N, C-alpha and C positions, 0 to 999 in steps of 0.2 A: 504493500500499500504506499502511496505517496504521502510523505509527512511534510510536504511543502507548506509553509505557513501562509494563511490567507489573511487579507486585510479586511477589517470591518470597522467603519467609523473611526479610522485612524489608528486602530489597535490590531496587533497581530493576534490571530485566533486559530484554533484547531477544532475540528469536528469531534464528536464523541467517539467515533470510530478510530480516529487518529490518536486520541488520548488513550483508548483502550489498548491499541497496539503498542504505543510508547511505554505504557506502564505494565505490559504483560497481564492484562485483565481482559474481560469481555464487556461488551457495551451494556449488557443488562446489569452488570455489577456497578458500572460507573453511573448509569442512570438511577439505579435503586439507591445508591449511597447519596447521590445528589438530592433525590426526592425526600429522603429521610432527614436531610439536614438543610433543606432549601432555605430555612429562616436565616441561615448564616451566609447566604450568597446574595449579592446584589446584582440585579439585571443592569447591564450597561457598564458595570465595573468587573464582574467576575464572569459573566456570560451574556450572550444575546440569544433570544428565542425567536426563531423564524417560523412563521405560519403563513397560510393564505398566499397572496400574490407575492409577498416578499420571499417566501420559500420557493415558490414557482420559478421566480427570476433567478434565485440562487442555483437551483437545479439546472436551469437552462444554461448557465454559465459553466456547468461542470457535468456535461451530458455523459462523459466516460466513467464517472464515479458510480459504480454499481451499488454502493452502500446507501446512496441517496434515493434509490428508485422508488421505494415504497414508503418513504418517510412522510408522515402527515404533519410532523413538527420536527424542528431541528434545533439543537443547542450548538452554539459556537462559543468556545471557551477562551478567555483571555489568559495571559501569563499568570496573573494572580489567581484566577479560577483554577488553572491547571495545578498550581501548587496546592490549593485547598483540596482538590480531588486527590492529588498524590498522597497526601498524609492520610486521608480517610481510607484509601484503598489498602494501604499497609503492605503492598507487594514489595519485592526487592527493588524493582525498577522505580516504583513510586517513591520509596524512601530515598533513593539516589537523587531523584529530581528535587525533593524537598531539601536534602542535605546540601545540594548545590547552592540554593539560595542562601542558606545559613553560612556556608563556606565563603561565599562572596562577601557577605556582611563582615565576617571576622577577618578576612584578608585585608579589606580596606581599613578595618580598625587597627590592625598591625601597622599598615602603611602610615597612617596618621600619627600613631604613637612614636614611630621611629624616625619620622621626617624631621630634619634639623630645623626646618622653617615651615610650619603648617600653613602659613599664609601663602606659601608657594604652590599649595595644592588645592586651589579652590574647586576644581572640577571633581577631584577625588572626594573632597569634603561633601560636595553636593551629593555624589553617589552614595557615600556613607550614610548621610542623613535620610536619603530616599530608601535605602535598603533597610536601615534600622527601623524606619516607620513600617515597612512592609513586613518585616519579620515579626515585630511586635503585634501588628494587626492580625497577621495569620495565626500566630500562636495563640492569641486571645480567642479568636474564633474557633480554633481547633479544640479548645477546652470543652466545647459544647458538642463536638462531633460524637454521634452515637456509634454503637458497635456495628461493624460490618458483618456480613453473613458468616464469615469464618469464625469471628469472635462470638457471635450468637450461638453457633453450634458448640463452641468450646464451653460456654456457660451452660448450655442445655445438658451436655454430657456430664458436667460436674454436678448438676441438679440431679440427674438420673442416678449417678453413682451414689450420691448422699441418700437419696430416698431408698435405694436398695440396701444400703448399709443399715438404715434405721428400721425398715419395715420388718415386722415379725412374720407376716404372711402377705400374700399378694393382694388380699382385700384391703390392706392398710394403705397401699401405694397411692390410690387416687386422692385420699384425704392428705397424705403427706405432700404430694405434688402441689395441691391447691394451697396448702399452708405455706410451703417454701416459696412459691411464686408470689403469694401475698406479702410475705416477709420482705422479699426483694423489692417489690413495688413500694412498700412503705419506707424502707431504708433509704432508697435513692430517689423517692418522690417522683416516680414514673408511672405511666399507665400501662407499660409492658416491660418485661425484661429486655426486650430489644431496644428500649430507650435508654438503657444504662450507657453512661458516657464511656468513651474509650479509655480515658485516663483513670476510670473507676474500676476497670475490668479486674485488675489483680486484687483489689479490695473486695470486689464481689465474689471472687473465687474463694478467698480466704473465709469470707462470711459463710458461704455455702458449705465448705468443708467443716466449719465449726458449729454449724447450726444444729441445735438439739430440740427446738420447739416443735410442738404439734404431734408428738409421738403418741399414738393411741395406746390406751391401757387395757 
């Protein structure tokens, strides 16, 4: 697939299919993670949504792109949006993309710290300030990113293992499952275990493994 960057409203963008290829993921995972965390993305800043005539025109300009053939709507991702998706997907390639941004930030930090005359580096300083702002913004937004599908399965397995450890007979298990899922929702103030935040996963696993409540007598 061609990963050539497209221009949209003066910003470089990539399609969801291109993002999926670059991050070694599938388009469904990319879209699902975005939809679960859509409140943390800003249209026009992190992505553009194309529908109707706008999408038709976009397809017409790229008639050789088979991934667009049946699309009824299309997302185009800016650089900032791509880094947001990278962290939430949690694949090796996605982590590399996110780490690239952080590495650029700290490389410029070191340049400024070792420069004999910081006033002689106005361009680098501007780059540093811009990158610092982007890193801080992305990290703040990523604190609210929920579990991706692989992390959800990991938490589900832990719940299943704990329930089987505690159950005295198979009839106890439905009650235990309900009790443990309820305990998770109450602890993390979520409507579903799927809405637990990524940065809370390790705590959630420890909580599950240590859970003793709700055992039938």
